[in-house]
N, C-alpha and C positions, 0 to 999 in steps of 0.2 A: 191690437198689435202695433208695433212701431210703424210698420209699413202702412197700415190703414190710417193711422194718424198723419203720417207724412203725405201720402198720396191722396187720400179722400178728403182730408181737412186742411192740408197745406201747413201743417205744424212741423217745425224743425228746430235744430240747434238747442239752445238752453231751455227754451219753452218746452220742447219735446222731452228733454231730460227731467225737468221739473214736473211735468204732467205725469210721466211714467212713475216718478217717485211718489207723487200724491196718490195715484191710483193704487200702487202697491201698498201704501199705508192703509187705504180703505178696505183692502181685501180681508176676507175672513181668515183669521188665524186658526188653522185646524187643531192647534194644540190647546186652545182655550176652551174651557167648558162653557156650555150655554148658560146664560143668566136665567135664574128662576124668576118667574113673574112675581110681582109684589104680593099678589094674593096667595102665593105658595109659601112665602116666608112670614107674612104678618097674619095674625098677631104674633109678636115675639117679646120675650122678656130680656132686658139688658141691664147691666150694672152701669151706673153713671161713673165716669172716670174723671180724674183731674180735680176732684173736690178740694184737695189739699193745697192747690195753688191759688194765689191772689186773694186770700181770705174768703174763698167761696164757701168754706165750711160754715161761716156765720149764716149765710142765706140757706145753706143746706139743712141746718138745724131746725129751721122753721117748717120744713116739709113734713107732712103727715101722710100716712097711708090712706089711700082713697082720694087724694087731691090730684087735680089736673096739673100736668106739666106741659110745657111748650117746647117743640123741637124747631130750631132755626138753623139756617145755613150761616156759616162764618166764612164769607168770601175773602176776608182780609187775613186769614190765619196763615202766618209765614211757614208753619211746620207741616200742615196738612191741607191741601187744596180742596179736600172733600169734607172738611170738618163740620160737624153738626153740634151745636150747643144745646144744652138743656137748661130751661128757665122755669122758675117757679115764682109767680107773682112779680113778673118783670125782672127778677134778679137772676143772673146766671149762677147755676150751681155746679156746672161741669160740662162734660162732653159725652157723646155716645162713643163707644169703642171704635177705633179706627177701621176695623174690617167691616163693621156694620155701617158706619158712615159712608164708606166707599161704595157700598151696595145701594144705600138709600139716597145719596146725594143727587145722582142723575134724575131720579124720579121726582125729588123735591124741586130740582131745577126746572123740570118739565111741568110743574104746577100741581103735583100730587101733594095733598095735605096729610100729615102724619099726626095723629092724636096720641097723647101720652097720659098715663096714669101711674102715680107712685103706688107701688103695691107692697114693697117691703122696705122698712127703715130699720137699720141697726144703729142705735144711738152710740155715741162715743165722741172722743176728741175730734175725729174726722168721721162723720156719719157715712154709712154705706147705704146707698139707695139703689133699689132695683125698680125699673119702670116697665110697664107693658105698653108696647107701641101697636097701634092699629091704623089702618088706612081709613081716611074719611071718605 
C-alpha cells in the first residue's frame, strides 16, 4: 500500500507514484488467459508466411519435404517485435505466423531451442511450405 511504502520505506513524491505505476503493471491481469506451457503446444504444424517478399521464393523453391529448417528471432524487425524467421540452408524463406511467433518468442529469448522440419511443400510461383516445430 502507499502507506506502507511511505512509512515503512520512506518513499514519497514522484518515486512513490512511479513505483505504484510499476507495481500495477506487474500485477496479474485477471482478464488474460494463462499461457499454455511449450510442451502443451509443441509439436505444432505451421505455414511459413512472407515467402513472396524480398525474393524469398527463390530460396523457398529449394526446400524439400523432410529437410530441416531453422527458426531464429528477428530482433530488428520494425513491424513485429516477436518476429521469428524461418531459414533453410542459411537462406531466409519467410516467417512463422505472427500469433505463433508471439507465443514462441519469449521461450526462445529464454534459451529454448525450437527444431523445425519441412513436412509439406506445394510447388508453384510462390511455394507454400508447412513446417513441424518441436522443442529441443
